[in-house]
N, CA, C and O atoms as a Maestro MAE file, in Angstrom:
{
 s_m_m2io_version
 :::
 2.0.0
}

f_m_ct {
 s_m_title
 :::
 protein
 m_atom[288] {
  # First column is atom index #
  i_m_mmod_type
  r_m_x_coord
  r_m_y_coord
  r_m_z_coord
  i_m_residue_number
  s_m_chain_name
  s_m_pdb_residue_name
  s_m_pdb_atom_name
  i_m_atomic_number
  :::
  1 25 65.599 -0.126 9.156 1 A "VAL " " N  " 7
  2 3 66.704 -0.595 8.352 1 A "VAL " " CA " 6
  3 2 66.233 -0.896 6.936 1 A "VAL " " C  " 6
  4 15 66.945 -0.596 5.978 1 A "VAL " " O  " 8
  5 25 65.063 -1.474 6.786 2 A "THR " " N  " 7
  6 3 64.599 -1.869 5.455 2 A "THR " " CA " 6
  7 2 64.395 -0.676 4.536 2 A "THR " " C  " 6
  8 15 64.385 -0.840 3.316 2 A "THR " " O  " 8
  9 25 64.232 0.518 5.087 3 A "GLY " " N  " 7
  10 3 64.080 1.713 4.268 3 A "GLY " " CA " 6
  11 2 65.391 2.225 3.706 3 A "GLY " " C  " 6
  12 15 65.385 3.054 2.797 3 A "GLY " " O  " 8
  13 25 66.517 1.751 4.224 4 A "PHE " " N  " 7
  14 3 67.815 2.271 3.832 4 A "PHE " " CA " 6
  15 2 68.753 1.239 3.226 4 A "PHE " " C  " 6
  16 15 69.588 1.579 2.388 4 A "PHE " " O  " 8
  17 25 68.629 0.000 3.633 5 A "GLU " " N  " 7
  18 3 69.526 -1.051 3.163 5 A "GLU " " CA " 6
  19 2 68.876 -1.831 2.023 5 A "GLU " " C  " 6
  20 15 67.672 -2.088 2.061 5 A "GLU " " O  " 8
  21 25 69.660 -2.211 1.005 6 A "PRO " " N  " 7
  22 3 69.089 -3.063 -0.042 6 A "PRO " " CA " 6
  23 2 68.749 -4.435 0.529 6 A "PRO " " C  " 6
  24 15 69.396 -4.905 1.465 6 A "PRO " " O  " 8
  25 25 67.732 -5.071 -0.040 7 A "LYS " " N  " 7
  26 3 67.294 -6.375 0.461 7 A "LYS " " CA " 6
  27 2 68.444 -7.375 0.525 7 A "LYS " " C  " 6
  28 15 68.525 -8.166 1.466 7 A "LYS " " O  " 8
  29 25 69.339 -7.347 -0.474 8 A "LEU " " N  " 7
  30 3 70.469 -8.282 -0.499 8 A "LEU " " CA " 6
  31 2 71.369 -8.114 0.726 8 A "LEU " " C  " 6
  32 15 72.001 -9.076 1.161 8 A "LEU " " O  " 8
  33 25 71.434 -6.913 1.284 9 A "ALA " " N  " 7
  34 3 72.258 -6.684 2.470 9 A "ALA " " CA " 6
  35 2 71.617 -7.270 3.729 9 A "ALA " " C  " 6
  36 15 72.297 -7.494 4.731 9 A "ALA " " O  " 8
  37 25 70.336 -7.513 3.673 10 A "LEU " " N  " 7
  38 3 69.617 -7.987 4.847 10 A "LEU " " CA " 6
  39 2 69.246 -9.467 4.788 10 A "LEU " " C  " 6
  40 15 69.067 -10.104 5.826 10 A "LEU " " O  " 8
  41 25 69.132 -10.012 3.583 11 A "VAL " " N  " 7
  42 3 68.705 -11.398 3.401 11 A "VAL " " CA " 6
  43 2 69.675 -12.063 2.442 11 A "VAL " " C  " 6
  44 15 69.818 -11.631 1.298 11 A "VAL " " O  " 8
  45 25 70.336 -13.102 2.898 12 A "SER " " N  " 7
  46 3 71.343 -13.760 2.067 12 A "SER " " CA " 6
  47 2 71.090 -15.250 1.984 12 A "SER " " C  " 6
  48 15 71.885 -16.044 2.485 12 A "SER " " O  " 8
  49 25 70.015 -15.630 1.370 13 A "GLY " " N  " 7
  50 3 69.740 -17.052 1.195 13 A "GLY " " CA " 6
  51 2 69.323 -17.746 2.476 13 A "GLY " " C  " 6
  52 15 69.034 -17.098 3.482 13 A "GLY " " O  " 8
  53 25 69.294 -19.050 2.431 14 A "SER " " N  " 7
  54 3 68.771 -19.824 3.556 14 A "SER " " CA " 6
  55 2 69.710 -19.871 4.762 14 A "SER " " C  " 6
  56 15 69.242 -19.997 5.893 14 A "SER " " O  " 8
  57 25 71.025 -19.771 4.545 15 A "THR " " N  " 7
  58 3 71.964 -19.838 5.671 15 A "THR " " CA " 6
  59 2 72.440 -18.468 6.126 15 A "THR " " C  " 6
  60 15 72.978 -18.334 7.225 15 A "THR " " O  " 8
  61 25 72.251 -17.459 5.302 16 A "GLY " " N  " 7
  62 3 72.762 -16.130 5.624 16 A "GLY " " CA " 6
  63 2 74.221 -15.958 5.266 16 A "GLY " " C  " 6
  64 15 74.798 -14.899 5.513 16 A "GLY " " O  " 8
  65 25 74.831 -16.985 4.686 17 A "LEU " " N  " 7
  66 3 76.257 -16.950 4.367 17 A "LEU " " CA " 6
  67 2 76.542 -16.947 2.865 17 A "LEU " " C  " 6
  68 15 77.703 -16.888 2.460 17 A "LEU " " O  " 8
  69 25 75.514 -17.009 2.047 18 A "GLU " " N  " 7
  70 3 75.705 -17.129 0.607 18 A "GLU " " CA " 6
  71 2 76.487 -15.962 0.002 18 A "GLU " " C  " 6
  72 15 77.334 -16.177 -0.864 18 A "GLU " " O  " 8
  73 25 76.221 -14.752 0.436 19 A "CYS " " N  " 7
  74 3 76.968 -13.594 -0.092 19 A "CYS " " CA " 6
  75 2 78.448 -13.705 0.256 19 A "CYS " " C  " 6
  76 15 79.309 -13.379 -0.561 19 A "CYS " " O  " 8
  77 25 78.739 -14.160 1.457 20 A "TYR " " N  " 7
  78 3 80.135 -14.331 1.849 20 A "TYR " " CA " 6
  79 2 80.812 -15.393 0.987 20 A "TYR " " C  " 6
  80 15 81.955 -15.217 0.565 20 A "TYR " " O  " 8
  81 25 80.109 -16.491 0.726 21 A "GLN " " N  " 7
  82 3 80.677 -17.550 -0.107 21 A "GLN " " CA " 6
  83 2 81.036 -17.011 -1.490 21 A "GLN " " C  " 6
  84 15 82.099 -17.322 -2.027 21 A "GLN " " O  " 8
  85 25 80.163 -16.217 -2.051 22 A "LYS " " N  " 7
  86 3 80.420 -15.652 -3.370 22 A "LYS " " CA " 6
  87 2 81.616 -14.702 -3.330 22 A "LYS " " C  " 6
  88 15 82.486 -14.759 -4.199 22 A "LYS " " O  " 8
  89 25 81.659 -13.843 -2.338 23 A "LEU " " N  " 7
  90 3 82.781 -12.898 -2.213 23 A "LEU " " CA " 6
  91 2 84.104 -13.627 -1.994 23 A "LEU " " C  " 6
  92 15 85.110 -13.298 -2.623 23 A "LEU " " O  " 8
  93 25 84.101 -14.604 -1.115 24 A "ILE " " N  " 7
  94 3 85.330 -15.348 -0.810 24 A "ILE " " CA " 6
  95 2 85.858 -16.055 -2.051 24 A "ILE " " C  " 6
  96 15 87.069 -16.118 -2.264 24 A "ILE " " O  " 8
  97 25 84.955 -16.585 -2.871 25 A "SER " " N  " 7
  98 3 85.395 -17.279 -4.086 25 A "SER " " CA " 6
  99 2 86.076 -16.340 -5.074 25 A "SER " " C  " 6
  100 15 86.796 -16.800 -5.960 25 A "SER " " O  " 8
  101 25 85.863 -15.043 -4.940 26 A "GLN " " N  " 7
  102 3 86.433 -14.059 -5.858 26 A "GLN " " CA " 6
  103 2 87.657 -13.331 -5.300 26 A "GLN " " C  " 6
  104 15 88.287 -12.557 -6.020 26 A "GLN " " O  " 8
  105 25 88.000 -13.561 -4.048 27 A "LEU " " N  " 7
  106 3 89.064 -12.789 -3.406 27 A "LEU " " CA " 6
  107 2 90.392 -12.852 -4.148 27 A "LEU " " C  " 6
  108 15 91.009 -11.817 -4.398 27 A "LEU " " O  " 8
  109 25 90.835 -14.040 -4.499 28 A "LYS " " N  " 7
  110 3 92.148 -14.157 -5.132 28 A "LYS " " CA " 6
  111 2 92.202 -13.458 -6.483 28 A "LYS " " C  " 6
  112 15 93.273 -13.025 -6.907 28 A "LYS " " O  " 8
  113 25 91.074 -13.341 -7.163 29 A "SER " " N  " 7
  114 3 91.073 -12.695 -8.483 29 A "SER " " CA " 6
  115 2 90.942 -11.176 -8.400 29 A "SER " " C  " 6
  116 15 91.213 -10.484 -9.381 29 A "SER " " O  " 8
  117 25 90.534 -10.646 -7.250 30 A "VAL " " N  " 7
  118 3 90.337 -9.195 -7.159 30 A "VAL " " CA " 6
  119 2 91.252 -8.505 -6.141 30 A "VAL " " C  " 6
  120 15 91.277 -7.276 -6.069 30 A "VAL " " O  " 8
  121 25 92.001 -9.284 -5.358 31 A "CYS " " N  " 7
  122 3 92.879 -8.699 -4.335 31 A "CYS " " CA " 6
  123 2 94.340 -8.967 -4.665 31 A "CYS " " C  " 6
  124 15 94.697 -10.021 -5.192 31 A "CYS " " O  " 8
  125 25 95.162 -7.998 -4.346 32 A "ASN " " N  " 7
  126 3 96.607 -8.188 -4.471 32 A "ASN " " CA " 6
  127 2 97.100 -9.078 -3.337 32 A "ASN " " C  " 6
  128 15 96.478 -9.130 -2.276 32 A "ASN " " O  " 8
  129 25 98.218 -9.784 -3.551 33 A "PRO " " N  " 7
  130 3 98.791 -10.574 -2.457 33 A "PRO " " CA " 6
  131 2 99.050 -9.683 -1.239 33 A "PRO " " C  " 6
  132 15 99.543 -8.564 -1.374 33 A "PRO " " O  " 8
  133 25 98.720 -10.181 -0.070 34 A "GLY " " N  " 7
  134 3 98.917 -9.418 1.157 34 A "GLY " " CA " 6
  135 2 97.784 -8.458 1.485 34 A "GLY " " C  " 6
  136 15 97.852 -7.742 2.484 34 A "GLY " " O  " 8
  137 25 96.743 -8.433 0.658 35 A "ALA " " N  " 7
  138 3 95.613 -7.532 0.916 35 A "ALA " " CA " 6
  139 2 94.943 -7.884 2.240 35 A "ALA " " C  " 6
  140 15 94.980 -9.030 2.687 35 A "ALA " " O  " 8
  141 25 94.344 -6.895 2.844 36 A "ILE " " N  " 7
  142 3 93.568 -7.097 4.062 36 A "ILE " " CA " 6
  143 2 92.098 -6.934 3.684 36 A "ILE " " C  " 6
  144 15 91.710 -5.945 3.063 36 A "ILE " " O  " 8
  145 25 91.294 -7.911 4.065 37 A "VAL " " N  " 7
  146 3 89.869 -7.907 3.741 37 A "VAL " " CA " 6
  147 2 89.083 -7.985 5.043 37 A "VAL " " C  " 6
  148 15 89.385 -8.805 5.910 37 A "VAL " " O  " 8
  149 25 88.076 -7.130 5.176 38 A "TRP " " N  " 7
  150 3 87.209 -7.121 6.350 38 A "TRP " " CA " 6
  151 2 85.799 -7.485 5.921 38 A "TRP " " C  " 6
  152 15 85.321 -7.025 4.884 38 A "TRP " " O  " 8
  153 25 85.134 -8.309 6.716 39 A "PHE " " N  " 7
  154 3 83.721 -8.600 6.526 39 A "PHE " " CA " 6
  155 2 82.988 -8.177 7.787 39 A "PHE " " C  " 6
  156 15 83.370 -8.579 8.886 39 A "PHE " " O  " 8
  157 25 81.946 -7.375 7.649 40 A "GLU " " N  " 7
  158 3 81.061 -7.126 8.776 40 A "GLU " " CA " 6
  159 2 80.097 -8.307 8.829 40 A "GLU " " C  " 6
  160 15 79.541 -8.713 7.809 40 A "GLU " " O  " 8
  161 25 79.905 -8.850 10.023 41 A "ILE " " N  " 7
  162 3 79.128 -10.079 10.154 41 A "ILE " " CA " 6
  163 2 78.046 -9.943 11.208 41 A "ILE " " C  " 6
  164 15 78.070 -9.040 12.045 41 A "ILE " " O  " 8
  165 25 77.100 -10.861 11.146 42 A "GLY " " N  " 7
  166 3 76.128 -10.994 12.222 42 A "GLY " " CA " 6
  167 2 76.805 -11.628 13.427 42 A "GLY " " C  " 6
  168 15 77.791 -12.350 13.274 42 A "GLY " " O  " 8
  169 25 76.304 -11.374 14.590 43 A "SER " " N  " 7
  170 3 76.964 -11.814 15.824 43 A "SER " " CA " 6
  171 2 77.069 -13.331 15.961 43 A "SER " " C  " 6
  172 15 77.833 -13.814 16.798 43 A "SER " " O  " 8
  173 25 76.333 -14.085 15.173 44 A "GLU " " N  " 7
  174 3 76.372 -15.547 15.234 44 A "GLU " " CA " 6
  175 2 77.157 -16.163 14.072 44 A "GLU " " C  " 6
  176 15 77.178 -17.386 13.933 44 A "GLU " " O  " 8
  177 25 77.803 -15.345 13.235 45 A "GLN " " N  " 7
  178 3 78.421 -15.848 12.011 45 A "GLN " " CA " 6
  179 2 79.942 -15.982 12.074 45 A "GLN " " C  " 6
  180 15 80.545 -16.461 11.114 45 A "GLN " " O  " 8
  181 25 80.570 -15.584 13.148 46 A "GLY " " N  " 7
  182 3 82.024 -15.561 13.239 46 A "GLY " " CA " 6
  183 2 82.693 -16.879 12.933 46 A "GLY " " C  " 6
  184 15 83.568 -16.938 12.069 46 A "GLY " " O  " 8
  185 25 82.308 -17.932 13.616 47 A "GLN " " N  " 7
  186 3 82.962 -19.230 13.433 47 A "GLN " " CA " 6
  187 2 82.761 -19.760 12.018 47 A "GLN " " C  " 6
  188 15 83.682 -20.334 11.438 47 A "GLN " " O  " 8
  189 25 81.579 -19.576 11.462 48 A "ALA " " N  " 7
  190 3 81.320 -20.058 10.099 48 A "ALA " " CA " 6
  191 2 82.226 -19.347 9.097 48 A "ALA " " C  " 6
  192 15 82.746 -19.978 8.177 48 A "ALA " " O  " 8
  193 25 82.419 -18.037 9.268 49 A "LEU " " N  " 7
  194 3 83.297 -17.301 8.351 49 A "LEU " " CA " 6
  195 2 84.752 -17.713 8.534 49 A "LEU " " C  " 6
  196 15 85.488 -17.816 7.553 49 A "LEU " " O  " 8
  197 25 85.173 -17.947 9.752 50 A "VAL " " N  " 7
  198 3 86.539 -18.416 9.994 50 A "VAL " " CA " 6
  199 2 86.756 -19.732 9.248 50 A "VAL " " C  " 6
  200 15 87.800 -19.922 8.623 50 A "VAL " " O  " 8
  201 25 85.801 -20.626 9.306 51 A "GLU " " N  " 7
  202 3 85.917 -21.909 8.606 51 A "GLU " " CA " 6
  203 2 85.930 -21.714 7.094 51 A "GLU " " C  " 6
  204 15 86.676 -22.396 6.391 51 A "GLU " " O  " 8
  205 25 85.119 -20.796 6.585 52 A "MET " " N  " 7
  206 3 85.073 -20.532 5.148 52 A "MET " " CA " 6
  207 2 86.374 -19.913 4.654 52 A "MET " " C  " 6
  208 15 86.735 -20.075 3.488 52 A "MET " " O  " 8
  209 25 87.076 -19.211 5.528 53 A "LEU " " N  " 7
  210 3 88.319 -18.529 5.163 53 A "LEU " " CA " 6
  211 2 89.557 -19.309 5.589 53 A "LEU " " C  " 6
  212 15 90.648 -18.742 5.654 53 A "LEU " " O  " 8
  213 25 89.407 -20.589 5.876 54 A "ALA " " N  " 7
  214 3 90.496 -21.408 6.410 54 A "ALA " " CA " 6
  215 2 91.735 -21.420 5.521 54 A "ALA " " C  " 6
  216 15 92.845 -21.557 6.035 54 A "ALA " " O  " 8
  217 25 91.582 -21.281 4.209 55 A "LYS " " N  " 7
  218 3 92.741 -21.325 3.315 55 A "LYS " " CA " 6
  219 2 93.540 -20.022 3.324 55 A "LYS " " C  " 6
  220 15 94.614 -19.954 2.728 55 A "LYS " " O  " 8
  221 25 93.033 -19.001 3.985 56 A "PHE " " N  " 7
  222 3 93.742 -17.727 4.089 56 A "PHE " " CA " 6
  223 2 94.438 -17.653 5.440 56 A "PHE " " C  " 6
  224 15 94.060 -18.366 6.370 56 A "PHE " " O  " 8
  225 25 95.442 -16.806 5.559 57 A "LYS " " N  " 7
  226 3 96.165 -16.714 6.828 57 A "LYS " " CA " 6
  227 2 95.679 -15.517 7.647 57 A "LYS " " C  " 6
  228 15 95.081 -14.580 7.117 57 A "LYS " " O  " 8
  229 25 95.947 -15.571 8.923 58 A "ASP " " N  " 7
  230 3 95.631 -14.487 9.853 58 A "ASP " " CA " 6
  231 2 94.155 -14.111 9.872 58 A "ASP " " C  " 6
  232 15 93.824 -12.925 9.878 58 A "ASP " " O  " 8
  233 25 93.275 -15.085 9.881 59 A "VAL " " N  " 7
  234 3 91.839 -14.827 9.965 59 A "VAL " " CA " 6
  235 2 91.481 -14.643 11.436 59 A "VAL " " C  " 6
  236 15 91.805 -15.483 12.276 59 A "VAL " " O  " 8
  237 25 90.819 -13.547 11.732 60 A "GLN " " N  " 7
  238 3 90.470 -13.234 13.116 60 A "GLN " " CA " 6
  239 2 89.036 -12.746 13.199 60 A "GLN " " C  " 6
  240 15 88.523 -12.139 12.259 60 A "GLN " " O  " 8
  241 25 88.390 -13.011 14.328 61 A "VAL " " N  " 7
  242 3 87.074 -12.456 14.619 61 A "VAL " " CA " 6
  243 2 87.290 -11.291 15.576 61 A "VAL " " C  " 6
  244 15 87.957 -11.436 16.601 61 A "VAL " " O  " 8
  245 25 86.731 -10.151 15.243 62 A "ILE " " N  " 7
  246 3 86.833 -8.948 16.074 62 A "ILE " " CA " 6
  247 2 85.467 -8.671 16.690 62 A "ILE " " C  " 6
  248 15 84.453 -8.659 15.992 62 A "ILE " " O  " 8
  249 25 85.449 -8.454 17.973 63 A "LYS " " N  " 7
  250 3 84.191 -8.201 18.678 63 A "LYS " " CA " 6
  251 2 83.881 -6.703 18.702 63 A "LYS " " C  " 6
  252 15 84.784 -5.869 18.636 63 A "LYS " " O  " 8
  253 25 82.594 -6.378 18.798 64 A "ASP " " N  " 7
  254 3 82.184 -4.984 18.915 64 A "ASP " " CA " 6
  255 2 82.242 -4.558 20.378 64 A "ASP " " C  " 6
  256 15 82.684 -5.329 21.230 64 A "ASP " " O  " 8
  257 25 81.802 -3.344 20.674 65 A "LEU " " N  " 7
  258 3 81.882 -2.842 22.045 65 A "LEU " " CA " 6
  259 2 80.966 -3.593 23.017 65 A "LEU " " C  " 6
  260 15 81.134 -3.500 24.232 65 A "LEU " " O  " 8
  261 25 80.013 -4.325 22.483 66 A "SER " " N  " 7
  262 3 79.131 -5.145 23.315 66 A "SER " " CA " 6
  263 2 79.669 -6.546 23.543 66 A "SER " " C  " 6
  264 15 79.045 -7.352 24.233 66 A "SER " " O  " 8
  265 25 80.840 -6.838 22.958 67 A "GLY " " N  " 7
  266 3 81.442 -8.145 23.114 67 A "GLY " " CA " 6
  267 2 80.921 -9.186 22.142 67 A "GLY " " C  " 6
  268 15 81.178 -10.378 22.311 67 A "GLY " " O  " 8
  269 25 80.185 -8.745 21.118 68 A "LYS " " N  " 7
  270 3 79.641 -9.677 20.120 68 A "LYS " " CA " 6
  271 2 80.528 -9.695 18.882 68 A "LYS " " C  " 6
  272 15 81.122 -8.680 18.516 68 A "LYS " " O  " 8
  273 25 80.611 -10.854 18.244 69 A "ASP " " N  " 7
  274 3 81.364 -10.939 17.000 69 A "ASP " " CA " 6
  275 2 80.801 -9.933 16.010 69 A "ASP " " C  " 6
  276 15 79.588 -9.868 15.817 69 A "ASP " " O  " 8
  277 25 81.685 -9.134 15.369 70 A "ARG " " N  " 7
  278 3 81.195 -8.113 14.448 70 A "ARG " " CA " 6
  279 2 81.955 -8.052 13.132 70 A "ARG " " C  " 6
  280 15 81.374 -7.711 12.102 70 A "ARG " " O  " 8
  281 25 83.245 -8.377 13.148 71 A "PHE " " N  " 7
  282 3 84.050 -8.345 11.932 71 A "PHE " " CA " 6
  283 2 84.926 -9.588 11.846 71 A "PHE " " C  " 6
  284 15 85.345 -10.143 12.861 71 A "PHE " " O  " 8
  285 25 85.190 -10.008 10.627 72 A "VAL " " N  " 7
  286 3 86.184 -11.053 10.372 72 A "VAL " " CA " 6
  287 2 87.153 -10.469 9.382 72 A "VAL " " C  " 6
  288 15 88.106 -11.138 8.983 72 A "VAL " " O  " 8
  :::
 }
 m_bond[287] {
  # First column is bond index #
  i_m_from
  i_m_to
  i_m_order
  :::
  1 1 2 1
  2 2 3 1
  3 3 4 2
  4 3 5 1
  5 5 6 1
  6 6 7 1
  7 7 8 2
  8 7 9 1
  9 9 10 1
  10 10 11 1
  11 11 12 2
  12 11 13 1
  13 13 14 1
  14 14 15 1
  15 15 16 2
  16 15 17 1
  17 17 18 1
  18 18 19 1
  19 19 20 2
  20 19 21 1
  21 21 22 1
  22 22 23 1
  23 23 24 2
  24 23 25 1
  25 25 26 1
  26 26 27 1
  27 27 28 2
  28 27 29 1
  29 29 30 1
  30 30 31 1
  31 31 32 2
  32 31 33 1
  33 33 34 1
  34 34 35 1
  35 35 36 2
  36 35 37 1
  37 37 38 1
  38 38 39 1
  39 39 40 2
  40 39 41 1
  41 41 42 1
  42 42 43 1
  43 43 44 2
  44 43 45 1
  45 45 46 1
  46 46 47 1
  47 47 48 2
  48 47 49 1
  49 49 50 1
  50 50 51 1
  51 51 52 2
  52 51 53 1
  53 53 54 1
  54 54 55 1
  55 55 56 2
  56 55 57 1
  57 57 58 1
  58 58 59 1
  59 59 60 2
  60 59 61 1
  61 61 62 1
  62 62 63 1
  63 63 64 2
  64 63 65 1
  65 65 66 1
  66 66 67 1
  67 67 68 2
  68 67 69 1
  69 69 70 1
  70 70 71 1
  71 71 72 2
  72 71 73 1
  73 73 74 1
  74 74 75 1
  75 75 76 2
  76 75 77 1
  77 77 78 1
  78 78 79 1
  79 79 80 2
  80 79 81 1
  81 81 82 1
  82 82 83 1
  83 83 84 2
  84 83 85 1
  85 85 86 1
  86 86 87 1
  87 87 88 2
  88 87 89 1
  89 89 90 1
  90 90 91 1
  91 91 92 2
  92 91 93 1
  93 93 94 1
  94 94 95 1
  95 95 96 2
  96 95 97 1
  97 97 98 1
  98 98 99 1
  99 99 100 2
  100 99 101 1
  101 101 102 1
  102 102 103 1
  103 103 104 2
  104 103 105 1
  105 105 106 1
  106 106 107 1
  107 107 108 2
  108 107 109 1
  109 109 110 1
  110 110 111 1
  111 111 112 2
  112 111 113 1
  113 113 114 1
  114 114 115 1
  115 115 116 2
  116 115 117 1
  117 117 118 1
  118 118 119 1
  119 119 120 2
  120 119 121 1
  121 121 122 1
  122 122 123 1
  123 123 124 2
  124 123 125 1
  125 125 126 1
  126 126 127 1
  127 127 128 2
  128 127 129 1
  129 129 130 1
  130 130 131 1
  131 131 132 2
  132 131 133 1
  133 133 134 1
  134 134 135 1
  135 135 136 2
  136 135 137 1
  137 137 138 1
  138 138 139 1
  139 139 140 2
  140 139 141 1
  141 141 142 1
  142 142 143 1
  143 143 144 2
  144 143 145 1
  145 145 146 1
  146 146 147 1
  147 147 148 2
  148 147 149 1
  149 149 150 1
  150 150 151 1
  151 151 152 2
  152 151 153 1
  153 153 154 1
  154 154 155 1
  155 155 156 2
  156 155 157 1
  157 157 158 1
  158 158 159 1
  159 159 160 2
  160 159 161 1
  161 161 162 1
  162 162 163 1
  163 163 164 2
  164 163 165 1
  165 165 166 1
  166 166 167 1
  167 167 168 2
  168 167 169 1
  169 169 170 1
  170 170 171 1
  171 171 172 2
  172 171 173 1
  173 173 174 1
  174 174 175 1
  175 175 176 2
  176 175 177 1
  177 177 178 1
  178 178 179 1
  179 179 180 2
  180 179 181 1
  181 181 182 1
  182 182 183 1
  183 183 184 2
  184 183 185 1
  185 185 186 1
  186 186 187 1
  187 187 188 2
  188 187 189 1
  189 189 190 1
  190 190 191 1
  191 191 192 2
  192 191 193 1
  193 193 194 1
  194 194 195 1
  195 195 196 2
  196 195 197 1
  197 197 198 1
  198 198 199 1
  199 199 200 2
  200 199 201 1
  201 201 202 1
  202 202 203 1
  203 203 204 2
  204 203 205 1
  205 205 206 1
  206 206 207 1
  207 207 208 2
  208 207 209 1
  209 209 210 1
  210 210 211 1
  211 211 212 2
  212 211 213 1
  213 213 214 1
  214 214 215 1
  215 215 216 2
  216 215 217 1
  217 217 218 1
  218 218 219 1
  219 219 220 2
  220 219 221 1
  221 221 222 1
  222 222 223 1
  223 223 224 2
  224 223 225 1
  225 225 226 1
  226 226 227 1
  227 227 228 2
  228 227 229 1
  229 229 230 1
  230 230 231 1
  231 231 232 2
  232 231 233 1
  233 233 234 1
  234 234 235 1
  235 235 236 2
  236 235 237 1
  237 237 238 1
  238 238 239 1
  239 239 240 2
  240 239 241 1
  241 241 242 1
  242 242 243 1
  243 243 244 2
  244 243 245 1
  245 245 246 1
  246 246 247 1
  247 247 248 2
  248 247 249 1
  249 249 250 1
  250 250 251 1
  251 251 252 2
  252 251 253 1
  253 253 254 1
  254 254 255 1
  255 255 256 2
  256 255 257 1
  257 257 258 1
  258 258 259 1
  259 259 260 2
  260 259 261 1
  261 261 262 1
  262 262 263 1
  263 263 264 2
  264 263 265 1
  265 265 266 1
  266 266 267 1
  267 267 268 2
  268 267 269 1
  269 269 270 1
  270 270 271 1
  271 271 272 2
  272 271 273 1
  273 273 274 1
  274 274 275 1
  275 275 276 2
  276 275 277 1
  277 277 278 1
  278 278 279 1
  279 279 280 2
  280 279 281 1
  281 281 282 1
  282 282 283 1
  283 283 284 2
  284 283 285 1
  285 285 286 1
  286 286 287 1
  287 287 288 2
  :::
 }
}
């Protein structure tokens, strides 16, 4: 993976959520009302992202074929 993915895609600060925090803070300025936004997440990050997105409606965690959290 390290040969193909940029380091920022693999390491996101001490909690692993810093990139999401930055993106979420910009959503209202870059998305039209009613936009649908997907985040691919690590299997342990679902609940944290749901909490970070609490001010938005219809936030859902989608599991992958292995039953692990994969998208919010």
